[in-house]
N, C-alpha and C positions, 0 to 999 in steps of 0.2 A: 393400574395407572401409577406411574412413578414420577415424582417431581423432585428435582434436585434443589436442595436448599443451598443458596449461594450467599456470600457476603459481598457487599458493595461499599465503595467509598462515599457514595452520595445518593441522595434520595431519588433524583431523576432516573439514574441507572437501575436502582432497585425497583422503582415503580414500572419502568419499561419492561423489565424482566417479569415482574408479577403480572402485568397486562398480557404479555405473551402467553404465560402459563394459563391464565384465566381464560383467554380466548381459545386455547387448545382444549381445555376441559369442557367448555361450553359448545364447541364447534358442532358436534353431532348429537347433542342432547336435545330432546324434544319435550321433556317433562319439566315443568316449572319447579316442582319440589326437588327433584333430583339435581337439576342444574344449580339452583340456589344453595342447596346443601353442599355441593362440591365447591361452589364459588366461595362460600364462607370458610370451608376447610383450606382452600388455597390461600386466602387472605391471612388467616390465622397462622398458617405454616410459614408463609414467606415474608410477612411484615413483622419486624421485630417488636418485642415488648407489647404485644396485644394480649389482653386477658379475655376479650370478648369481640367477636366479629359476626355480624349477621344482618338480618333484614327485618324491616317493618313494612308491611303492605298496607296501602290505603284501601280500606273496606268500610262500607256503611257509615261514612262520615267520620271515621277515626282510623287509628292504626292497629293492626293485628300482627302479632309476632309471626315471623316467617322462619325459615331455616337459619340456624346460627351455630357457632362454636363457642363454648364458654359455660358459665354457670347459668342455672335457670333464670329466666327474665320475666318481667311483667308482660302478660300476654295481650293486654289491650291498653292503648294510650289515647286519651282525648286530645284533639287539636289544642295547641297552646300549653299543654301539660308536659313538663320536662323538656329536655333538649330535643328529643325526637318530635314531640308535639309542636314545639316552636318551629322546627324545620318544616313540618307538614303545613302548619298554618301560614308561614311566610313563603314557603316554596324555595327557601335559600339554605345553603350549607350552614352548619353551625360548628364553630370551633370553640371549645371550652378548655383552656389550658389547665385550669384547676377546678374540678367539679365541686370541691368542698367550699369554694367561694361563690358558687352559682346557686342563687336562691331557688331556682326552679328545677334542680336536678333530681331525677328519680334514681335512687341507688338500688341497683340489682345485685351488684357485687361490691361489697364494702372496700375491696382492694382497688377499685377503679379510682384513678386520680385525674385523668384527662379524657376528653371525648371528642370525636370528630364524626359528624353526621353529614352525609352527602346525598343530595336528591338524585333519584333515578327517574328519568323521564322516558315516556314512550310517546313518540310523535309530538313532543313538546309539552305534554301534560304530565304532571307529577303522578307517578304510579307507585313508587315505593321509596324507602330510604335505606341507605347503607350506613350502618351504625358500627363504629369501632371504638373500643375503650382500651385504655392503657393504665397499668398500675403506676406509671411514671408521670409525675406532675410535669407539665409543659412538654410532654412527648410530641404533641402535634403543634405545628406552627403554621403561619400563613403560607409558607411554601407548599405545605401538604394540601392546601385547598386547590392549588394549581396542579400539583403532580399526581394527586390521587383522584381527582375528578374524572380523568379518562377511564379509571376502573369502573366507576359508577355508570359512565356513559356506555361502556362496552356491554355492561349487564343490561342496560336499557335497550340497546340495539338488539341484543339476543332475545330479550323478552318480546320486543316488537315482532321479531321474526317468528317466534314460536306461537304467538297468539294471532298471527296473521294480520297485523295492522301496519 
């Protein structure tokens, strides 16, 4: 599988291209682990300045680490703990421009400076989280909430298809 890395002048074009590549990678995949592993690889490859991209799955009342690209991470997170736990508890995306100023941040990679966490829903219910970290402060902004949510939505649609819901 060969994915061409391209540069774009704006975030919407980059996200549209990334979405197309993501949908292509997931199209014929029927295994959750394989699909999410490749999805995290596509995101880390095509979205600039990421040092971590991956998934936390809602399991047994908390979050369990799923496939990812980057340094080793915390394998279990309680609701309300850290940026991902806050996203799980609230069901809403979390944008943290400077993780060093966030009192509830869980540091997996000390190089991380900003974080974006997007909910992944299956049939309207929170199923998982897409977590992306950057070593650049203020890397993510409010525009990213809008332009990157379709990536999480596409993953949720794919999950729904493979689990038969």
